[in-house]
N, C-alpha and C positions, 0 to 999 in steps of 0.2 A: 651683584647677581651673576650667575653663570652667563658667559658670553659678553660680559661688559667689564670695563675697568676704569679706574680713576686715571685721567690723563697724566702723562709725564710732563715735565717742564718743556721738553722739545715739542710735544703736541700742543701745549698752550701757546708757545711761540709761533707754531705753524698756523694755529687759529687766528692769532693776532695779525700775522702777515697776510693771510687770506682776507681778513676783514678790512685791513688797510688798503690792499690792492683793489678790492671789489667795491667798498663802500665809502672810501675817503672822498669827501665832497670836493676838495681842492687838489688832492694828490700831493699836497705839501705838508699839511698838518695831519696828525693822527685823528682825524675827525670821523671815527667809526664806532665809538662806544654806543651811540644810539641804536645801531643795528643789532647789538647784543642784548638790549634791555626791553622789557615789556613797556607798553605805552600807558601803564597805570601804576600807581603806588609810589612814584618818585616825588620827593620834595622839589619845589620849584627852584630854578636857577636862572639868572640873567645871562650867564655865560653862553655865547653863541655856539650852537651845535652841541651843547652839553646835554646829557641825558635828561636833566630836569627842565630843560627849556622846551617850549612848545613850537619852536621854529622847525622847519623841515620835517613835518610829521611822516612823510613818506619813508624816512629812514628808520623810524622806530620799529625795532624788532624785525627789520627786513631780512635778517639772517635766519629767523626762527629759533634763535637760542633761548629767548624768553627769560633773561636774567631778572629776578625779582629782588627788590631792595630789602632783603631780610635782615641786614645788619650782621653782627657777629658778637661772640662772647670773648672777653679777655679777662682772665681771672674769674671773679664773681660778678663782673659788670657786663650788661648787655648794651651794645653801642650801635648806633647807625641805622636803626630801623627807619626806613623811608628814604635814606640817602646813600646807602652802601650795599653792594653785593660783592662778596668775596667767595671765591671757589678754590678749594684745595687742589693741588696736583700731587702726584705720588712721588715726585723727586724730592728727597730730603737731604739735609746735611746735619749730622748729629750735633754740631755745635750751634749752627744758626737756625735750624728748623727747616720747614718745608716751604716750597714756593706756593703762591696763590695768585690767581687772576683777580684783579681789582677793577670794579666799575663803580663810579661815584656820581651822584646827581649833578655836581658842578664842574665836571670835566668832560672833554670831548674825546677822550682816549681811554683805553684800558692799559693796564701795566701789570707786570709780574714782579713780586718782591718776596723775600723770605720772611717767615714769621715763626715764632716758637710753636712747637707742637701742642702746647697747652692751650692755645687759642682755639676757638670753635668757629668754623666757617661752613658754608654750604658745600655740598659735593655734587658735581655733575659728572655722571659716568658717560663713557662713550662705548659704542659697540666695537667688539674685537674685530 
């Protein structure tokens, strides 16, 4: 929409750095994925500080990002409903695809990786 844009890879990295500095429980591990995720809809995980673990509820969605575990589509297959939230960014590479922000139920961090443009992920726009 006008006045909004899909974040660049640099903006995703900036978000992850901010989340790490503000919400990392130990300052050592990347324990900040909980702050990006809603407090409902995620599959359970026994991993400490993982999005799907009920420990440290004060961290859940504390950033207000409200990442939902919508899963994704790869080819004709829908995968990860309840345990995965992937968000496109606008930075792409014609050979390797575009970057995405990944949040999963059994990890305590988020990360960015490249995926083919034929995959279907969620989109989170940010204000210009």
